[in-house]
C-alpha positions, 0 to 999 in steps of 0.5 A: 489833365487836358492841358497835359495831354495836349503837351504830351501829344505835341512833343515830336520826340516824346519820351513814350515813343523814344524806343521807336525814334531811337531805333527808327529815326525817320518815324517821328517826322513821318508820324507827325504828318498823320493825325493822332486818334486817341483810343478808348484805352488811352482815354481810360489811362488818362482818367486813371492818371488823373485819379493817381494825381489827386490821391498823391496830391492829397497825401504829399503835395497839397497839404491844404486840400480838405477832405471835402475838396478831395471828395468833390474832385474825386466825385467829378472824376468818378462821373466820367463814363470810363470810370470803373470801381476797380480803378480805385483799387488799382490807383491805390496800389500805385499810391501805396507803392510810391508811399513805400518809397517815401517812407523808406527814407530817414526823413521826408523826401521832396515829392513832385507829382505830374511834373513836366521835365525838359530833356531838350539838351539831349533831344531837340525840343524834348519834354515829357511829364513824370508821374512822380519824382521823389528826391532825398539826399543823393538819390532820385526815384522816377515812378511811372504808372501804367494802367494798361493790362497788355504786355508787362513793361520793364524799367531796366534800360527803359528809354522813356523813364531814362529820358524822364530821369535826364529831364528831372536831373536837369531840373533839380541838379542845382538843388540836390546832389543827385548821384543815384537814380532808381526807375520804377514801373507800376502796372497794377492791373497785371500785378507788375512792378519793376525797378532798376537803378543806375548812376547819374554818370551812366545816365548822362553817358547814355544821353550823350552817346546814344540819345543825342546822335539819334535824336538829332537825326530823328528831329531832322527826319533822317536815317532809314526806317527799321522794322522792330518791336517798336512798330507795334509796341509804340503804336506807330501810326505807319505800322500798316503802311510803312514801305520799309516794313512791307519790303522787310516782310515780303523779302522773307519769301526769297529767304525761304527759297534760299535759306541763310547759311545754306548757299543752296536753293530750297529744291536741293535741300531735304523736304522738311525744314530742320529745327535750326532753319525753323528758328532762323525763319521764325526770328525773321518772321516774328513781326509778319503776323502783326503786320498783316493784321494791321494791313487788313485793318487799314484796308478795311478802314479805307474801304469803310471811308469810301476809298477803294483798295484795288483787289479787295472789297467788304462782304457781310460776315457770319452773323449770330442770331439774337432775340431782339426784345428779350423781355417781350419774348420771355413774357410770351413764353411764360404765358405759354406755360414755360416756368422761369426755371426752364428759361434761366440758368444761374451761373457764378460771375467771372472772377474779374466781374466779381472783384469789381462788385466787391468792396475793398475790405471784402476782397480778402474773403475771396483771395484765399480761394483764388489760385493762379494756374500756370499760363499756356506755354508761349513761344518767344525769342530767346532774348525775352526776359521771362525764364524758360519752362521745360516740358517736365515743369509744364506736365507738373503744372498740369498734373502735379503740385496743387493740381495733383489728384488727392484722395477724398477730394 
């Protein structure tokens, strides 16, 4: 896996950051000058991908792998400090999803696992690694496993998967008459799967008309920096210090003083903003909070590294008292006459920890007792893919349906 990680890291126009460089073309060259630091989450994802690769190889691509060899290789992966027992279930869910696609064909498909693909005809020096490709007849499936448990990722028009698909089509078009492409996201830790189908014709049109001109600008480092969801969603290394982002956010002050569409200074308007004005300002300010958080984290990191940030300093924050040696302290309290029942509290484990503890076959015992209440209402722009909730449905979720009071409960 280490070699593949290095290959991915050195692709300037990487598929994983495509949303970023397609919208903010100078970002690829600007980021290239900043060393990349791998987060623990990325390392955890790399390990999970390694487990997926081994399981798919055993099932589809390495028919000579013995059970002994499989157990040996899995044992080495399980010794990684980032390994957790829950990884086994989540990677099984991904393998089951891919297997379902494979068994849906009338005969065995061609399967490629962790396949490097070249999409340089559309993006200079562009390449990436597909988690899994399945081809049968005129249909190709491209599957992407995501171990993150943050925001749900959609496969519809997903530029990362579309670039993989272009590279895969380019690799196999002389062997298979591919006309249809299905893209799949499998994100088992948040129970998210997404599939989207397009034609090779549409895919190639996107590559020529959208990717090619933007990729050429990005490769040369040309164009204007543009703030958007890609600043944080694609982990831009300039997300805190980008001047264009700072200017876009600081210009909100001027917009608040002279609201768009009014043509009048704020002092001549009613003292309270209308809902229309609130909506306009929120649209403009949606990236402000995350940018300020990134800016604070950057400044703190600079000061900790011994580099001054004029006007700012680090101070000791609020601290919580702790017992330095719990065993010694409790032993002393026992000797003083306090019984164990007075010093300990028995509590059920949180659901996530309980599921990690259970064997796979025993999780079914717990499943019938699990309910998923409606989530707390969250404000998002109206172009968000999730369906809107009404005040009535929120009340129903809180006080009605399964949560309604029932006699005898």
